PDBQT receptor file of N, H, CA, C and O in Angstrom, charges set to zero:
ATOM      1  N   UNK A   1     183.061 -26.737-150.677  1.00  0.00    +0.000 N 
ATOM      2  CA  UNK A   1     182.212 -28.189-150.197  1.00  0.00    +0.000 C 
ATOM      3  C   UNK A   1     182.939 -28.723-148.877  1.00  0.00    +0.000 C 
ATOM      4  O   UNK A   1     184.104 -28.350-148.741  1.00  0.00    +0.000 OA
ATOM      5  N   UNK A   2     182.388 -29.569-147.866  1.00  0.00    +0.000 N 
ATOM      6  H   UNK A   2     181.441 -29.872-147.977  1.00  0.00    +0.000 HD
ATOM      7  CA  UNK A   2     182.828 -29.717-147.025  1.00  0.00    +0.000 C 
ATOM      8  C   UNK A   2     183.890 -30.568-147.114  1.00  0.00    +0.000 C 
ATOM      9  O   UNK A   2     183.648 -31.447-147.941  1.00  0.00    +0.000 OA
ATOM     10  N   UNK A   3     185.085 -30.687-146.552  1.00  0.00    +0.000 N 
ATOM     11  H   UNK A   3     185.281 -29.972-145.880  1.00  0.00    +0.000 HD
ATOM     12  CA  UNK A   3     186.043 -32.218-146.729  1.00  0.00    +0.000 C 
ATOM     13  C   UNK A   3     185.789 -33.217-145.113  1.00  0.00    +0.000 C 
ATOM     14  O   UNK A   3     185.773 -33.128-143.885  1.00  0.00    +0.000 OA
ATOM     15  N   UNK A   4     185.601 -34.293-146.444  1.00  0.00    +0.000 N 
ATOM     16  H   UNK A   4     185.614 -34.366-147.442  1.00  0.00    +0.000 HD
ATOM     17  CA  UNK A   4     185.312 -35.598-144.606  1.00  0.00    +0.000 C 
ATOM     18  C   UNK A   4     186.419 -36.008-144.957  1.00  0.00    +0.000 C 
ATOM     19  O   UNK A   4     186.829 -36.334-146.071  1.00  0.00    +0.000 OA
ATOM     20  N   UNK A   5     186.982 -35.987-143.826  1.00  0.00    +0.000 N 
ATOM     21  H   UNK A   5     186.649 -35.723-142.921  1.00  0.00    +0.000 HD
ATOM     22  CA  UNK A   5     188.320 -36.873-143.223  1.00  0.00    +0.000 C 
ATOM     23  C   UNK A   5     187.851 -38.664-142.592  1.00  0.00    +0.000 C 
ATOM     24  O   UNK A   5     187.332 -38.880-141.497  1.00  0.00    +0.000 OA
ATOM     25  N   UNK A   6     188.123 -39.467-143.371  1.00  0.00    +0.000 N 
ATOM     26  H   UNK A   6     188.545 -39.291-144.260  1.00  0.00    +0.000 HD
ATOM     27  CA  UNK A   6     188.155 -40.431-142.687  1.00  0.00    +0.000 C 
ATOM     28  C   UNK A   6     189.587 -40.818-141.012  1.00  0.00    +0.000 C 
ATOM     29  O   UNK A   6     190.812 -40.827-140.888  1.00  0.00    +0.000 OA
ATOM     30  N   UNK A   7     188.605 -41.013-140.286  1.00  0.00    +0.000 N 
ATOM     31  H   UNK A   7     187.610 -41.005-140.386  1.00  0.00    +0.000 HD
ATOM     32  CA  UNK A   7     188.745 -40.992-139.353  1.00  0.00    +0.000 C 
ATOM     33  C   UNK A   7     188.647 -42.178-138.807  1.00  0.00    +0.000 C 
ATOM     34  O   UNK A   7     187.462 -42.460-138.629  1.00  0.00    +0.000 OA
ATOM     35  N   UNK A   8     190.077 -43.804-138.124  1.00  0.00    +0.000 N 
ATOM     36  H   UNK A   8     191.040 -43.575-138.269  1.00  0.00    +0.000 HD
ATOM     37  CA  UNK A   8     189.689 -45.160-138.051  1.00  0.00    +0.000 C 
ATOM     38  C   UNK A   8     189.139 -44.969-136.474  1.00  0.00    +0.000 C 
ATOM     39  O   UNK A   8     189.413 -44.323-135.463  1.00  0.00    +0.000 OA
ATOM     40  N   UNK A   9     187.993 -46.158-137.041  1.00  0.00    +0.000 N 
ATOM     41  H   UNK A   9     187.770 -46.683-137.862  1.00  0.00    +0.000 HD
ATOM     42  CA  UNK A   9     187.574 -47.340-135.412  1.00  0.00    +0.000 C 
ATOM     43  C   UNK A   9     188.267 -45.947-134.538  1.00  0.00    +0.000 C 
ATOM     44  O   UNK A   9     187.957 -44.759-134.460  1.00  0.00    +0.000 OA
ATOM     45  N   UNK A  10     189.370 -46.812-133.945  1.00  0.00    +0.000 N 
ATOM     46  H   UNK A  10     189.622 -47.778-134.008  1.00  0.00    +0.000 HD
ATOM     47  CA  UNK A  10     190.712 -46.805-133.751  1.00  0.00    +0.000 C 
ATOM     48  C   UNK A  10     191.049 -45.819-133.056  1.00  0.00    +0.000 C 
ATOM     49  O   UNK A  10     191.686 -45.815-132.003  1.00  0.00    +0.000 OA
ATOM     50  N   UNK A  11     190.459 -44.635-133.864  1.00  0.00    +0.000 N 
ATOM     51  H   UNK A  11     189.942 -44.638-134.720  1.00  0.00    +0.000 HD
ATOM     52  CA  UNK A  11     190.706 -43.546-132.792  1.00  0.00    +0.000 C 
ATOM     53  C   UNK A  11     189.814 -42.145-132.530  1.00  0.00    +0.000 C 
ATOM     54  O   UNK A  11     190.248 -41.041-132.203  1.00  0.00    +0.000 OA
ATOM     55  N   UNK A  12     188.497 -42.531-132.769  1.00  0.00    +0.000 N 
ATOM     56  H   UNK A  12     188.144 -43.428-133.035  1.00  0.00    +0.000 HD
ATOM     57  CA  UNK A  12     187.624 -42.115-132.416  1.00  0.00    +0.000 C 
ATOM     58  C   UNK A  12     187.251 -41.961-130.890  1.00  0.00    +0.000 C 
ATOM     59  O   UNK A  12     187.465 -42.918-130.145  1.00  0.00    +0.000 OA
ATOM     60  N   UNK A  13     186.772 -40.950-130.458  1.00  0.00    +0.000 N 
ATOM     61  H   UNK A  13     186.598 -40.173-131.063  1.00  0.00    +0.000 HD
ATOM     62  CA  UNK A  13     185.673 -41.276-129.223  1.00  0.00    +0.000 C 
ATOM     63  C   UNK A  13     184.947 -41.575-128.773  1.00  0.00    +0.000 C 
ATOM     64  O   UNK A  13     183.909 -41.126-129.259  1.00  0.00    +0.000 OA
ATOM     65  N   UNK A  14     184.785 -42.283-127.847  1.00  0.00    +0.000 N 
ATOM     66  H   UNK A  14     185.628 -42.648-127.452  1.00  0.00    +0.000 HD
ATOM     67  CA  UNK A  14     183.679 -42.977-127.590  1.00  0.00    +0.000 C 
ATOM     68  C   UNK A  14     182.024 -42.220-127.330  1.00  0.00    +0.000 C 
ATOM     69  O   UNK A  14     180.922 -42.720-127.103  1.00  0.00    +0.000 OA
ATOM     70  N   UNK A  15     182.593 -40.517-127.526  1.00  0.00    +0.000 N 
ATOM     71  H   UNK A  15     183.488 -40.111-127.711  1.00  0.00    +0.000 HD
ATOM     72  CA  UNK A  15     181.442 -40.089-128.099  1.00  0.00    +0.000 C 
ATOM     73  C   UNK A  15     181.060 -39.076-129.651  1.00  0.00    +0.000 C 
ATOM     74  O   UNK A  15     180.474 -37.999-129.768  1.00  0.00    +0.000 OA
ATOM     75  N   UNK A  16     181.559 -39.801-130.460  1.00  0.00    +0.000 N 
ATOM     76  H   UNK A  16     182.035 -40.675-130.365  1.00  0.00    +0.000 HD
ATOM     77  CA  UNK A  16     182.108 -39.672-131.778  1.00  0.00    +0.000 C 
ATOM     78  C   UNK A  16     181.335 -41.196-132.580  1.00  0.00    +0.000 C 
ATOM     79  O   UNK A  16     180.761 -41.220-133.669  1.00  0.00    +0.000 OA
ATOM     80  N   UNK A  17     181.624 -42.672-131.373  1.00  0.00    +0.000 N 
ATOM     81  H   UNK A  17     182.091 -42.653-130.488  1.00  0.00    +0.000 HD
ATOM     82  CA  UNK A  17     181.244 -43.571-131.604  1.00  0.00    +0.000 C 
ATOM     83  C   UNK A  17     179.358 -43.772-131.446  1.00  0.00    +0.000 C 
ATOM     84  O   UNK A  17     178.487 -44.299-132.137  1.00  0.00    +0.000 OA
ATOM     85  N   UNK A  18     179.393 -43.046-130.180  1.00  0.00    +0.000 N 
ATOM     86  H   UNK A  18     180.101 -42.617-129.618  1.00  0.00    +0.000 HD
ATOM     87  CA  UNK A  18     177.740 -42.438-130.084  1.00  0.00    +0.000 C 
ATOM     88  C   UNK A  18     176.996 -41.850-131.065  1.00  0.00    +0.000 C 
ATOM     89  O   UNK A  18     176.000 -42.339-131.599  1.00  0.00    +0.000 OA
ATOM     90  N   UNK A  19     177.645 -40.481-131.359  1.00  0.00    +0.000 N 
ATOM     91  H   UNK A  19     178.454 -40.084-130.925  1.00  0.00    +0.000 HD
ATOM     92  CA  UNK A  19     176.874 -39.079-132.670  1.00  0.00    +0.000 C 
ATOM     93  C   UNK A  19     176.768 -40.288-133.851  1.00  0.00    +0.000 C 
ATOM     94  O   UNK A  19     175.935 -40.308-134.757  1.00  0.00    +0.000 OA
ATOM     95  N   UNK A  20     178.243 -41.681-133.509  1.00  0.00    +0.000 N 
ATOM     96  H   UNK A  20     178.920 -41.665-132.773  1.00  0.00    +0.000 HD
ATOM     97  CA  UNK A  20     177.657 -42.094-135.477  1.00  0.00    +0.000 C 
ATOM     98  C   UNK A  20     176.589 -43.444-135.634  1.00  0.00    +0.000 C 
ATOM     99  O   UNK A  20     176.084 -43.877-136.669  1.00  0.00    +0.000 OA
ATOM    100  N   UNK A  21     176.411 -44.026-133.991  1.00  0.00    +0.000 N 
ATOM    101  H   UNK A  21     176.822 -43.674-133.149  1.00  0.00    +0.000 HD
ATOM    102  CA  UNK A  21     175.319 -44.954-133.804  1.00  0.00    +0.000 C 
ATOM    103  C   UNK A  21     173.548 -44.251-134.116  1.00  0.00    +0.000 C 
ATOM    104  O   UNK A  21     172.543 -44.642-134.709  1.00  0.00    +0.000 OA
ATOM    105  N   UNK A  22     173.865 -43.292-133.488  1.00  0.00    +0.000 N 
ATOM    106  H   UNK A  22     174.681 -42.975-133.006  1.00  0.00    +0.000 HD
ATOM    107  CA  UNK A  22     173.358 -42.170-133.358  1.00  0.00    +0.000 C 
ATOM    108  C   UNK A  22     172.534 -41.886-134.772  1.00  0.00    +0.000 C 
ATOM    109  O   UNK A  22     171.308 -41.999-134.782  1.00  0.00    +0.000 OA
ATOM    110  N   UNK A  23     173.385 -41.453-136.149  1.00  0.00    +0.000 N 
ATOM    111  H   UNK A  23     174.381 -41.360-136.141  1.00  0.00    +0.000 HD
ATOM    112  CA  UNK A  23     173.000 -40.988-137.110  1.00  0.00    +0.000 C 
ATOM    113  C   UNK A  23     171.993 -42.268-137.796  1.00  0.00    +0.000 C 
ATOM    114  O   UNK A  23     170.821 -42.190-138.163  1.00  0.00    +0.000 OA
ATOM    115  N   UNK A  24     173.230 -43.833-137.816  1.00  0.00    +0.000 N 
ATOM    116  H   UNK A  24     174.182 -43.897-137.518  1.00  0.00    +0.000 HD
ATOM    117  CA  UNK A  24     172.599 -44.892-138.042  1.00  0.00    +0.000 C 
ATOM    118  C   UNK A  24     171.039 -45.129-138.010  1.00  0.00    +0.000 C 
ATOM    119  O   UNK A  24     170.302 -45.660-138.841  1.00  0.00    +0.000 OA
ATOM    120  N   UNK A  25     170.654 -44.296-136.200  1.00  0.00    +0.000 N 
ATOM    121  H   UNK A  25     171.253 -43.866-135.525  1.00  0.00    +0.000 HD
ATOM    122  CA  UNK A  25     169.394 -44.840-136.057  1.00  0.00    +0.000 C 
ATOM    123  C   UNK A  25     168.389 -44.586-137.324  1.00  0.00    +0.000 C 
ATOM    124  O   UNK A  25     167.682 -45.177-138.140  1.00  0.00    +0.000 OA
ATOM    125  N   UNK A  26     168.978 -42.835-136.769  1.00  0.00    +0.000 N 
ATOM    126  H   UNK A  26     169.552 -42.355-136.106  1.00  0.00    +0.000 HD
ATOM    127  CA  UNK A  26     168.360 -42.210-137.469  1.00  0.00    +0.000 C 
ATOM    128  C   UNK A  26     167.130 -42.420-139.079  1.00  0.00    +0.000 C 
ATOM    129  O   UNK A  26     166.022 -42.464-139.615  1.00  0.00    +0.000 OA
ATOM    130  N   UNK A  27     169.033 -42.491-139.084  1.00  0.00    +0.000 N 
ATOM    131  H   UNK A  27     169.932 -42.456-138.648  1.00  0.00    +0.000 HD
ATOM    132  CA  UNK A  27     168.799 -43.362-141.025  1.00  0.00    +0.000 C 
ATOM    133  C   UNK A  27     168.073 -43.932-141.276  1.00  0.00    +0.000 C 
ATOM    134  O   UNK A  27     167.298 -43.882-142.230  1.00  0.00    +0.000 OA
ATOM    135  N   UNK A  28     168.251 -45.172-139.778  1.00  0.00    +0.000 N 
ATOM    136  H   UNK A  28     168.881 -45.213-139.003  1.00  0.00    +0.000 HD
ATOM    137  CA  UNK A  28     167.087 -46.550-139.731  1.00  0.00    +0.000 C 
ATOM    138  C   UNK A  28     165.742 -46.127-139.341  1.00  0.00    +0.000 C 
ATOM    139  O   UNK A  28     164.907 -47.022-139.211  1.00  0.00    +0.000 OA
ATOM    140  N   UNK A  29     165.411 -44.987-139.145  1.00  0.00    +0.000 N 
ATOM    141  H   UNK A  29     166.090 -44.260-139.251  1.00  0.00    +0.000 HD
ATOM    142  CA  UNK A  29     163.949 -44.429-139.011  1.00  0.00    +0.000 C 
ATOM    143  C   UNK A  29     163.248 -44.107-140.344  1.00  0.00    +0.000 C 
ATOM    144  O   UNK A  29     162.022 -43.997-140.375  1.00  0.00    +0.000 OA
ATOM    145  N   UNK A  30     164.030 -43.950-141.477  1.00  0.00    +0.000 N 
ATOM    146  H   UNK A  30     165.025 -44.039-141.451  1.00  0.00    +0.000 HD
ATOM    147  CA  UNK A  30     164.291 -42.988-142.671  1.00  0.00    +0.000 C 
ATOM    148  C   UNK A  30     163.812 -44.269-143.905  1.00  0.00    +0.000 C 
ATOM    149  O   UNK A  30     163.070 -44.390-144.880  1.00  0.00    +0.000 OA
ATOM    150  N   UNK A  31     164.820 -45.086-143.070  1.00  0.00    +0.000 N 
ATOM    151  H   UNK A  31     165.422 -44.987-142.278  1.00  0.00    +0.000 HD
ATOM    152  CA  UNK A  31     164.797 -47.009-144.311  1.00  0.00    +0.000 C 
ATOM    153  C   UNK A  31     163.397 -46.849-145.489  1.00  0.00    +0.000 C 
ATOM    154  O   UNK A  31     162.388 -46.213-145.187  1.00  0.00    +0.000 OA
ATOM    155  N   UNK A  32     163.479 -47.169-146.109  1.00  0.00    +0.000 N 
ATOM    156  H   UNK A  32     164.299 -47.686-146.355  1.00  0.00    +0.000 HD
ATOM    157  CA  UNK A  32     162.418 -47.542-147.399  1.00  0.00    +0.000 C 
ATOM    158  C   UNK A  32     162.189 -48.833-147.211  1.00  0.00    +0.000 C 
ATOM    159  O   UNK A  32     161.034 -49.235-147.350  1.00  0.00    +0.000 OA
ATOM    160  N   UNK A  33     163.579 -50.050-146.742  1.00  0.00    +0.000 N 
ATOM    161  H   UNK A  33     164.517 -49.724-146.629  1.00  0.00    +0.000 HD
ATOM    162  CA  UNK A  33     163.351 -51.654-146.946  1.00  0.00    +0.000 C 
ATOM    163  C   UNK A  33     163.694 -51.905-145.346  1.00  0.00    +0.000 C 
ATOM    164  O   UNK A  33     164.193 -51.271-144.417  1.00  0.00    +0.000 OA
ATOM    165  N   UNK A  34     163.083 -53.310-145.603  1.00  0.00    +0.000 N 
ATOM    166  H   UNK A  34     162.677 -53.826-146.358  1.00  0.00    +0.000 HD
ATOM    167  CA  UNK A  34     163.042 -53.679-144.218  1.00  0.00    +0.000 C 
ATOM    168  C   UNK A  34     164.661 -53.776-143.511  1.00  0.00    +0.000 C 
ATOM    169  O   UNK A  34     165.106 -53.201-142.517  1.00  0.00    +0.000 OA
ATOM    170  N   UNK A  35     165.415 -54.893-144.605  1.00  0.00    +0.000 N 
ATOM    171  H   UNK A  35     165.053 -55.359-145.412  1.00  0.00    +0.000 HD
ATOM    172  CA  UNK A  35     166.685 -55.120-144.681  1.00  0.00    +0.000 C 
ATOM    173  C   UNK A  35     167.582 -53.486-143.872  1.00  0.00    +0.000 C 
ATOM    174  O   UNK A  35     168.204 -53.332-142.822  1.00  0.00    +0.000 OA
ATOM    175  N   UNK A  36     167.345 -52.883-144.603  1.00  0.00    +0.000 N 
ATOM    176  H   UNK A  36     166.839 -53.008-145.456  1.00  0.00    +0.000 HD
ATOM    177  CA  UNK A  36     168.300 -51.635-144.637  1.00  0.00    +0.000 C 
ATOM    178  C   UNK A  36     168.109 -51.125-143.563  1.00  0.00    +0.000 C 
ATOM    179  O   UNK A  36     169.065 -50.579-143.013  1.00  0.00    +0.000 OA
ATOM    180  N   UNK A  37     166.491 -51.143-142.763  1.00  0.00    +0.000 N 
ATOM    181  H   UNK A  37     165.714 -51.587-143.210  1.00  0.00    +0.000 HD
ATOM    182  CA  UNK A  37     166.435 -50.988-141.674  1.00  0.00    +0.000 C 
ATOM    183  C   UNK A  37     167.275 -51.573-140.876  1.00  0.00    +0.000 C 
ATOM    184  O   UNK A  37     168.149 -50.964-140.259  1.00  0.00    +0.000 OA
ATOM    185  N   UNK A  38     167.026 -53.160-140.806  1.00  0.00    +0.000 N 
ATOM    186  H   UNK A  38     166.317 -53.654-141.308  1.00  0.00    +0.000 HD
ATOM    187  CA  UNK A  38     167.499 -53.383-140.017  1.00  0.00    +0.000 C 
ATOM    188  C   UNK A  38     169.200 -54.323-139.825  1.00  0.00    +0.000 C 
ATOM    189  O   UNK A  38     169.638 -54.890-138.824  1.00  0.00    +0.000 OA
ATOM    190  N   UNK A  39     169.822 -54.174-141.198  1.00  0.00    +0.000 N 
ATOM    191  H   UNK A  39     169.466 -53.714-142.011  1.00  0.00    +0.000 HD
ATOM    192  CA  UNK A  39     171.149 -53.524-140.784  1.00  0.00    +0.000 C 
ATOM    193  C   UNK A  39     172.302 -51.977-140.550  1.00  0.00    +0.000 C 
ATOM    194  O   UNK A  39     173.479 -51.626-140.475  1.00  0.00    +0.000 OA
ATOM    195  N   UNK A  40     170.881 -51.494-140.519  1.00  0.00    +0.000 N 
ATOM    196  H   UNK A  40     169.925 -51.779-140.580  1.00  0.00    +0.000 HD
ATOM    197  CA  UNK A  40     171.910 -50.024-139.698  1.00  0.00    +0.000 C 
ATOM    198  C   UNK A  40     171.407 -49.690-138.472  1.00  0.00    +0.000 C 
ATOM    199  O   UNK A  40     171.807 -48.734-137.808  1.00  0.00    +0.000 OA
ATOM    200  N   UNK A  41     170.376 -50.596-138.092  1.00  0.00    +0.000 N 
ATOM    201  H   UNK A  41     170.052 -51.372-138.632  1.00  0.00    +0.000 HD
ATOM    202  CA  UNK A  41     170.373 -50.731-136.964  1.00  0.00    +0.000 C 
ATOM    203  C   UNK A  41     170.795 -51.734-136.186  1.00  0.00    +0.000 C 
ATOM    204  O   UNK A  41     170.516 -51.661-134.990  1.00  0.00    +0.000 OA
ATOM    205  N   UNK A  42     171.502 -52.807-136.644  1.00  0.00    +0.000 N 
ATOM    206  H   UNK A  42     171.729 -52.867-137.616  1.00  0.00    +0.000 HD
ATOM    207  CA  UNK A  42     172.704 -53.570-136.513  1.00  0.00    +0.000 C 
ATOM    208  C   UNK A  42     174.272 -52.641-136.543  1.00  0.00    +0.000 C 
ATOM    209  O   UNK A  42     174.908 -52.564-135.492  1.00  0.00    +0.000 OA
ATOM    210  N   UNK A  43     174.734 -52.059-137.651  1.00  0.00    +0.000 N 
ATOM    211  H   UNK A  43     174.218 -52.122-138.505  1.00  0.00    +0.000 HD
ATOM    212  CA  UNK A  43     175.202 -51.152-137.125  1.00  0.00    +0.000 C 
ATOM    213  C   UNK A  43     175.671 -49.942-136.087  1.00  0.00    +0.000 C 
ATOM    214  O   UNK A  43     176.833 -49.631-135.827  1.00  0.00    +0.000 OA
ATOM    215  N   UNK A  44     174.194 -49.216-135.453  1.00  0.00    +0.000 N 
ATOM    216  H   UNK A  44     173.250 -49.469-135.664  1.00  0.00    +0.000 HD
ATOM    217  CA  UNK A  44     174.321 -48.649-134.335  1.00  0.00    +0.000 C 
ATOM    218  C   UNK A  44     174.724 -49.214-133.179  1.00  0.00    +0.000 C 
ATOM    219  O   UNK A  44     175.584 -48.783-132.411  1.00  0.00    +0.000 OA
ATOM    220  N   UNK A  45     173.957 -50.370-133.062  1.00  0.00    +0.000 N 
ATOM    221  H   UNK A  45     173.259 -50.720-133.686  1.00  0.00    +0.000 HD
ATOM    222  CA  UNK A  45     174.363 -51.373-131.703  1.00  0.00    +0.000 C 
ATOM    223  C   UNK A  45     175.393 -51.604-131.819  1.00  0.00    +0.000 C 
ATOM    224  O   UNK A  45     175.958 -51.334-130.759  1.00  0.00    +0.000 OA
ATOM    225  N   UNK A  46     175.999 -51.942-132.461  1.00  0.00    +0.000 N 
ATOM    226  H   UNK A  46     175.541 -52.161-133.323  1.00  0.00    +0.000 HD
ATOM    227  CA  UNK A  46     177.632 -51.996-132.355  1.00  0.00    +0.000 C 
ATOM    228  C   UNK A  46     178.404 -51.145-132.606  1.00  0.00    +0.000 C 
ATOM    229  O   UNK A  46     179.521 -51.583-132.882  1.00  0.00    +0.000 OA
ATOM    230  N   UNK A  47     178.233 -49.413-132.650  1.00  0.00    +0.000 N 
ATOM    231  H   UNK A  47     177.325 -49.057-132.425  1.00  0.00    +0.000 HD
ATOM    232  CA  UNK A  47     179.359 -48.534-132.700  1.00  0.00    +0.000 C 
ATOM    233  C   UNK A  47     178.431 -48.271-131.034  1.00  0.00    +0.000 C 
ATOM    234  O   UNK A  47     179.352 -48.204-130.220  1.00  0.00    +0.000 OA
ATOM    235  N   UNK A  48     177.379 -48.142-130.423  1.00  0.00    +0.000 N 
ATOM    236  H   UNK A  48     176.631 -48.197-131.085  1.00  0.00    +0.000 HD
ATOM    237  CA  UNK A  48     177.129 -48.552-129.240  1.00  0.00    +0.000 C 
ATOM    238  C   UNK A  48     178.260 -49.680-128.270  1.00  0.00    +0.000 C 
ATOM    239  O   UNK A  48     178.996 -49.187-127.415  1.00  0.00    +0.000 OA
ATOM    240  N   UNK A  49     178.261 -50.649-128.447  1.00  0.00    +0.000 N 
ATOM    241  H   UNK A  49     177.663 -51.050-129.142  1.00  0.00    +0.000 HD
ATOM    242  CA  UNK A  49     178.851 -51.062-128.196  1.00  0.00    +0.000 C 
ATOM    243  C   UNK A  49     180.411 -50.964-127.596  1.00  0.00    +0.000 C 
ATOM    244  O   UNK A  49     180.776 -51.372-126.493  1.00  0.00    +0.000 OA
ATOM    245  N   UNK A  50     181.177 -50.357-128.545  1.00  0.00    +0.000 N 
ATOM    246  H   UNK A  50     180.880 -50.026-129.441  1.00  0.00    +0.000 HD
ATOM    247  CA  UNK A  50     182.168 -50.446-129.066  1.00  0.00    +0.000 C 
ATOM    248  C   UNK A  50     182.226 -48.661-128.340  1.00  0.00    +0.000 C 
ATOM    249  O   UNK A  50     183.417 -48.377-128.210  1.00  0.00    +0.000 OA
ATOM    250  N   UNK A  51     181.654 -47.912-128.044  1.00  0.00    +0.000 N 
ATOM    251  H   UNK A  51     180.686 -48.142-128.150  1.00  0.00    +0.000 HD
ATOM    252  CA  UNK A  51     181.738 -47.323-126.754  1.00  0.00    +0.000 C 
ATOM    253  C   UNK A  51     182.038 -47.168-125.509  1.00  0.00    +0.000 C 
ATOM    254  O   UNK A  51     182.795 -46.563-124.749  1.00  0.00    +0.000 OA
ATOM    255  N   UNK A  52     181.012 -48.077-125.561  1.00  0.00    +0.000 N 
ATOM    256  H   UNK A  52     180.397 -48.568-126.179  1.00  0.00    +0.000 HD
ATOM    257  CA  UNK A  52     180.765 -49.429-124.053  1.00  0.00    +0.000 C 
ATOM    258  C   UNK A  52     182.246 -49.661-123.900  1.00  0.00    +0.000 C 
ATOM    259  O   UNK A  52     182.562 -49.450-122.729  1.00  0.00    +0.000 OA
ATOM    260  N   UNK A  53     183.388 -50.057-124.731  1.00  0.00    +0.000 N 
ATOM    261  H   UNK A  53     183.132 -50.228-125.682  1.00  0.00    +0.000 HD
ATOM    262  CA  UNK A  53     183.543 -50.474-124.714  1.00  0.00    +0.000 C 
ATOM    263  C   UNK A  53     184.770 -49.630-124.550  1.00  0.00    +0.000 C 
ATOM    264  O   UNK A  53     185.435 -49.905-123.551  1.00  0.00    +0.000 OA
ATOM    265  N   UNK A  54     185.361 -48.349-125.559  1.00  0.00    +0.000 N 
ATOM    266  H   UNK A  54     184.821 -48.126-126.371  1.00  0.00    +0.000 HD
ATOM    267  CA  UNK A  54     186.056 -47.349-125.179  1.00  0.00    +0.000 C 
ATOM    268  C   UNK A  54     186.237 -46.733-123.812  1.00  0.00    +0.000 C 
ATOM    269  O   UNK A  54     187.265 -46.483-123.184  1.00  0.00    +0.000 OA
ATOM    270  N   UNK A  55     184.561 -46.501-123.427  1.00  0.00    +0.000 N 
ATOM    271  H   UNK A  55     183.726 -46.704-123.937  1.00  0.00    +0.000 HD
ATOM    272  CA  UNK A  55     184.480 -46.454-121.952  1.00  0.00    +0.000 C 
ATOM    273  C   UNK A  55     185.185 -46.708-121.290  1.00  0.00    +0.000 C 
ATOM    274  O   UNK A  55     185.943 -46.024-120.603  1.00  0.00    +0.000 OA
ATOM    275  N   UNK A  56     185.010 -48.017-121.419  1.00  0.00    +0.000 N 
ATOM    276  H   UNK A  56     184.394 -48.573-121.978  1.00  0.00    +0.000 HD
ATOM    277  CA  UNK A  56     185.183 -49.486-120.110  1.00  0.00    +0.000 C 
ATOM    278  C   UNK A  56     187.147 -48.652-119.586  1.00  0.00    +0.000 C 
ATOM    279  O   UNK A  56     187.726 -48.147-118.624  1.00  0.00    +0.000 OA
ATOM    280  N   UNK A  57     187.433 -49.117-121.341  1.00  0.00    +0.000 N 
ATOM    281  H   UNK A  57     186.963 -49.527-122.123  1.00  0.00    +0.000 HD
ATOM    282  CA  UNK A  57     189.120 -48.898-121.049  1.00  0.00    +0.000 C 
ATOM    283  C   UNK A  57     189.648 -47.635-120.567  1.00  0.00    +0.000 C 
ATOM    284  O   UNK A  57     190.651 -47.551-119.858  1.00  0.00    +0.000 OA
ATOM    285  N   UNK A  58     188.952 -46.655-120.969  1.00  0.00    +0.000 N 
ATOM    286  H   UNK A  58     188.138 -46.723-121.545  1.00  0.00    +0.000 HD
ATOM    287  CA  UNK A  58     188.464 -45.050-120.218  1.00  0.00    +0.000 C 
ATOM    288  C   UNK A  58     189.170 -44.774-118.644  1.00  0.00    +0.000 C 
ATOM    289  O   UNK A  58     189.808 -43.981-117.952  1.00  0.00    +0.000 OA
ATOM    290  N   UNK A  59     188.675 -45.757-118.683  1.00  0.00    +0.000 N 
ATOM    291  H   UNK A  59     188.157 -46.401-119.246  1.00  0.00    +0.000 HD
ATOM    292  CA  UNK A  59     187.890 -46.631-116.867  1.00  0.00    +0.000 C 
ATOM    293  C   UNK A  59     189.254 -46.510-116.448  1.00  0.00    +0.000 C 
ATOM    294  O   UNK A  59     190.042 -45.646-116.061  1.00  0.00    +0.000 OA
ATOM    295  N   UNK A  60     189.196 -47.891-116.720  1.00  0.00    +0.000 N 
ATOM    296  H   UNK A  60     188.557 -48.592-117.034  1.00  0.00    +0.000 HD
ATOM    297  CA  UNK A  60     190.543 -48.481-116.452  1.00  0.00    +0.000 C 
ATOM    298  C   UNK A  60     192.355 -48.690-116.941  1.00  0.00    +0.000 C 
ATOM    299  O   UNK A  60     193.094 -49.662-117.100  1.00  0.00    +0.000 OA
ATOM    300  N   UNK A  61     192.527 -46.965-117.069  1.00  0.00    +0.000 N 
ATOM    301  H   UNK A  61     191.927 -46.175-116.940  1.00  0.00    +0.000 HD
ATOM    302  CA  UNK A  61     193.780 -46.281-117.760  1.00  0.00    +0.000 C 
ATOM    303  C   UNK A  61     193.644 -45.350-116.725  1.00  0.00    +0.000 C 
ATOM    304  O   UNK A  61     194.629 -44.745-116.303  1.00  0.00    +0.000 OA
ATOM    305  N   UNK A  62     192.497 -45.171-116.264  1.00  0.00    +0.000 N 
ATOM    306  H   UNK A  62     191.696 -45.662-116.607  1.00  0.00    +0.000 HD
ATOM    307  CA  UNK A  62     192.639 -43.757-115.193  1.00  0.00    +0.000 C 
ATOM    308  C   UNK A  62     193.513 -43.890-113.513  1.00  0.00    +0.000 C 
ATOM    309  O   UNK A  62     193.499 -45.081-113.203  1.00  0.00    +0.000 OA
ATOM    310  N   UNK A  63     194.165 -43.109-112.508  1.00  0.00    +0.000 N 
ATOM    311  H   UNK A  63     194.176 -42.141-112.761  1.00  0.00    +0.000 HD
ATOM    312  CA  UNK A  63     194.707 -43.553-111.854  1.00  0.00    +0.000 C 
ATOM    313  C   UNK A  63     194.159 -44.678-111.168  1.00  0.00    +0.000 C 
ATOM    314  O   UNK A  63     192.990 -44.742-110.786  1.00  0.00    +0.000 OA
ATOM    315  N   UNK A  64     195.362 -45.912-110.960  1.00  0.00    +0.000 N 
ATOM    316  H   UNK A  64     196.312 -45.861-111.270  1.00  0.00    +0.000 HD
ATOM    317  CA  UNK A  64     194.691 -46.475-109.993  1.00  0.00    +0.000 C 
ATOM    318  C   UNK A  64     195.160 -46.489-108.560  1.00  0.00    +0.000 C 
ATOM    319  O   UNK A  64     196.338 -46.185-108.377  1.00  0.00    +0.000 OA
ATOM    320  N   UNK A  65     193.997 -46.971-106.924  1.00  0.00    +0.000 N 
ATOM    321  H   UNK A  65     193.039 -47.219-107.072  1.00  0.00    +0.000 HD
ATOM    322  CA  UNK A  65     193.825 -46.697-105.779  1.00  0.00    +0.000 C 
ATOM    323  C   UNK A  65     195.639 -47.921-105.372  1.00  0.00    +0.000 C 
ATOM    324  O   UNK A  65     196.119 -49.003-105.711  1.00  0.00    +0.000 OA
ATOM    325  N   UNK A  66     195.890 -46.993-104.669  1.00  0.00    +0.000 N 
ATOM    326  H   UNK A  66     195.500 -46.114-104.394  1.00  0.00    +0.000 HD
ATOM    327  CA  UNK A  66     197.663 -47.902-103.660  1.00  0.00    +0.000 C 
ATOM    328  C   UNK A  66     198.033 -46.832-103.813  1.00  0.00    +0.000 C 
ATOM    329  O   UNK A  66     199.158 -46.507-103.432  1.00  0.00    +0.000 OA
TER     330      UNK A  66
């Protein structure tokens, strides 16, 4: 049986966050109830936004010109 360890959102990479967002979108596509679909899509949007933020932070922490 696979072991699933919880990784806090603060430690997840942008790629991991985007993968989770895609998983929520796939789940939403098969949801039977509209409110469930909506909730899953909202989660996907939030995870994508967090991935965007993580990428901006990574760009900001690179070598500074000058």
